[in-house]
C-alpha positions as CSV (number, residue, x, y, z in Angstrom):
1,M,0.0,0.0,0.0
2,E,1.3,3.5,-0.9
3,L,0.5,6.9,0.5
4,H,0.0,9.6,-2.1
5,A,-1.1,13.2,-2.2
6,R,-3.3,13.8,-5.3
7,D,-5.4,16.9,-6.0
8,E,-5.0,18.1,-2.5
9,R,-6.4,14.9,-1.1
10,A,-4.4,12.1,0.7
11,V,-5.1,8.7,-0.8
12,L,-3.8,5.2,-0.1
13,V,-3.2,3.2,-3.3
14,G,-3.0,-0.6,-3.2
15,H,-3.4,-3.6,-5.4
16,D,-6.4,-5.8,-4.3
17,G,-5.4,-8.8,-6.5
18,T,-7.3,-7.7,-9.6
19,A,-6.6,-4.0,-10.0
20,E,-4.9,-1.0,-8.4
21,R,-7.4,0.9,-6.2
22,E,-7.3,4.3,-4.5
23,V,-8.8,4.4,-1.0
24,D,-9.7,7.6,0.9
25,P,-8.2,7.5,4.5
26,D,-11.6,8.5,5.9
27,S,-13.0,5.1,4.8
28,L,-10.3,3.2,6.8
29,A,-10.2,2.6,10.5
30,L,-7.3,5.0,11.0
31,G,-9.1,7.4,13.3
32,A,-10.6,10.8,12.5
33,D,-7.6,12.8,13.6
34,L,-5.1,10.8,11.5
35,A,-7.4,11.0,8.4
36,A,-7.8,14.8,9.0
37,S,-4.0,15.2,9.4
38,L,-3.4,13.3,6.1
39,H,-5.8,15.5,4.2
40,E,-4.3,18.7,5.7
41,W,-0.9,17.5,4.7
42,A,-2.2,16.9,1.1
43,R,-3.6,20.5,1.0
44,V,-0.2,21.8,2.1
45,V,1.5,19.7,-0.6
46,G,-0.8,21.4,-3.2
47,A,0.1,24.8,-1.8
48,V,3.8,24.1,-1.9
49,H,3.4,22.8,-5.5
50,R,1.8,26.1,-6.5
51,S,4.2,28.4,-4.7
52,E,7.5,26.6,-5.6
53,A,7.4,25.9,-9.3
54,G,11.0,24.7,-9.6
55,E,13.2,23.0,-7.1
56,P,11.5,22.4,-3.7
57,G,13.0,24.5,-0.9
58,Q,12.8,24.4,2.8
59,A,9.0,24.1,2.7
60,G,9.3,21.1,0.4
61,F,11.6,19.4,2.9
62,V,9.2,20.0,5.8
63,V,6.3,18.7,3.8
64,S,8.2,15.6,2.8
65,R,9.3,14.9,6.4
66,R,5.7,15.4,7.6
67,G,4.5,13.0,4.9
68,R,7.0,10.3,6.2
69,Q,5.8,10.9,9.8
70,L,2.2,10.5,8.7
71,A,3.1,7.3,6.7
72,G,4.6,6.0,9.9
73,R,1.4,6.6,11.8
74,V,-0.6,4.9,9.1
75,A,1.7,1.9,9.2
76,N,1.3,1.7,12.9
77,A,-2.5,2.0,12.7
78,M,-2.7,-0.7,9.9
79,G,0.0,-2.9,11.3
80,H,2.0,-3.4,8.1
81,P,4.5,-1.5,6.0
82,I,3.4,1.5,3.9
83,S,5.2,2.8,0.9
84,Y,5.5,6.6,1.0
85,V,5.7,8.4,-2.3
86,D,7.2,11.8,-1.8
87,P,4.8,14.2,-3.7
88,L,7.6,16.7,-4.5
89,T,10.5,14.5,-5.6
90,G,8.7,11.2,-6.5
91,D,11.0,9.2,-4.3
92,V,9.5,6.0,-2.8
93,S,10.4,4.9,0.7
94,V,9.0,2.0,2.8
95,V,7.9,2.9,6.3
96,Q,7.7,0.0,8.7
97,P,5.3,0.0,11.6
98,A,6.9,0.6,15.0
99,E,7.3,-2.5,17.1
100,R,4.8,-2.5,19.8
101,P,6.2,-3.2,23.3
102,S,4.7,-6.3,24.9
103,A,1.6,-5.4,26.9
104,H,2.7,-7.4,29.9
105,R,6.4,-7.5,30.8
106,Q,7.3,-10.1,33.2
107,R,9.4,-8.8,36.1
108,P,11.7,-11.3,37.7
109,P,10.4,-12.4,41.0
110,E,11.9,-10.7,44.0
111,P,13.5,-12.9,46.7
112,T,11.2,-13.7,49.6
113,P,12.3,-11.8,52.7
114,W,12.0,-14.7,55.1
115,L,13.7,-13.2,58.2
116,T,11.8,-10.0,58.1
117,G,8.6,-11.6,57.2
118,L,8.7,-14.3,59.9
119,T,9.7,-11.6,62.4
120,V,6.6,-9.6,61.5
121,A,4.4,-12.7,61.5
122,F,5.7,-13.7,65.0
123,F,4.9,-10.3,66.5
124,A,1.4,-10.4,64.8
125,F,0.9,-13.9,66.2
126,V,1.9,-12.9,69.8
127,F,-0.3,-9.8,69.7
128,V,-3.4,-11.6,68.4
129,A,-3.0,-14.7,70.6
130,V,-2.6,-12.6,73.7
131,A,-5.5,-10.3,72.8
132,I,-7.9,-13.1,71.9
133,N,-7.0,-15.2,75.0
134,G,-7.1,-12.2,77.3
135,L,-10.5,-11.2,76.0
136,A,-11.9,-14.7,76.2
137,A,-10.5,-15.2,79.8
138,T,-12.0,-11.9,80.9
139,L,-15.4,-12.6,79.4
140,A,-15.3,-16.2,80.5
141,E,-15.3,-15.1,84.2
142,T,-18.8,-13.7,83.6
143,S,-20.1,-16.5,81.4
144,P,-18.3,-19.2,79.4
145,L,-20.7,-18.4,76.4
146,L,-19.3,-14.9,76.3
147,G,-15.8,-16.3,76.0
148,V,-16.8,-18.4,73.0
149,G,-18.9,-15.5,71.6
150,S,-15.8,-13.2,71.7
151,N,-13.7,-15.8,69.8
152,I,-16.5,-16.1,67.2
153,V,-16.8,-12.3,66.8
154,V,-13.0,-11.7,66.6
155,T,-12.5,-14.6,64.1
156,A,-15.4,-13.5,61.9
157,G,-14.1,-9.9,62.0
158,L,-10.5,-10.8,61.0
159,L,-11.1,-13.6,58.6
160,P,-12.1,-11.4,55.6
161,S,-9.0,-9.2,56.1
162,I,-6.7,-12.2,56.3
163,W,-8.2,-13.7,53.1
164,L,-7.7,-10.4,51.2
165,A,-4.1,-9.9,52.5
166,R,-2.9,-13.4,51.9
167,R,-1.4,-12.6,48.4
168,T,-0.2,-9.1,49.1
169,P,3.6,-9.2,49.4
170,V,4.0,-7.3,52.7
171,L,0.6,-7.9,54.3
172,R,0.8,-11.7,53.8
173,W,3.2,-11.9,56.8
174,L,0.7,-10.1,59.0
175,A,-2.0,-12.4,57.7
176,V,0.0,-15.5,58.6
177,G,0.7,-14.3,62.1
178,T,-2.9,-13.2,62.7
179,A,-4.2,-16.5,61.4
180,A,-1.8,-18.4,63.7
181,G,-2.9,-16.2,66.6
182,I,-6.5,-16.9,66.0
183,A,-5.8,-20.6,65.9
184,V,-4.0,-20.5,69.2
185,G,-6.9,-18.5,70.6
186,W,-9.3,-21.3,69.7
187,I,-6.9,-24.0,71.0
188,G,-6.4,-22.0,74.3
189,L,-10.2,-21.6,74.8
190,P,-10.7,-25.0,76.5
191,F,-7.8,-24.4,78.8
192,I,-9.4,-21.1,79.9
193,F,-12.7,-22.8,80.7
194,F,-11.3,-25.9,82.4
195,G,-8.0,-24.5,83.7
């Protein structure tokens, strides 16, 4: 497919297998802004043709460069190479589409910070285990059902947060410690009642 400027209109010329056909950029899925830019460029090419009858000067160079830029945008939009025909010199150059970066780049996995993570998990474990057992022991003095109820309420309250934090790199250590503290709270509940 080739990009041309004819009669102050940008056209894409291609061979469809039987004949050579001209296609208006507005009829392609290039986007309205790219099609408008192509037609504006073609109008400028016409104006430069009228003003510079002989050798193209600085304006011709700028128009040619802009045409190559637009051919690059068309190549990117269509996903295959476009031949750019310079309207002032007639030179033909092939413009390749830019390589698209991969949408999802894999980062190498970071090493697991075992020492720091287990330290954080240990402190979360101690805090939650002491808090749950302390609350259960205090409420069990009034009624054993209040001790069991406090464990149920604390477990039900923390479980959704633990579930959400289990895959977050930093919070997963807090989740492990909290879950272990809840488990020790339930294991310690019979000792509070019968101890």
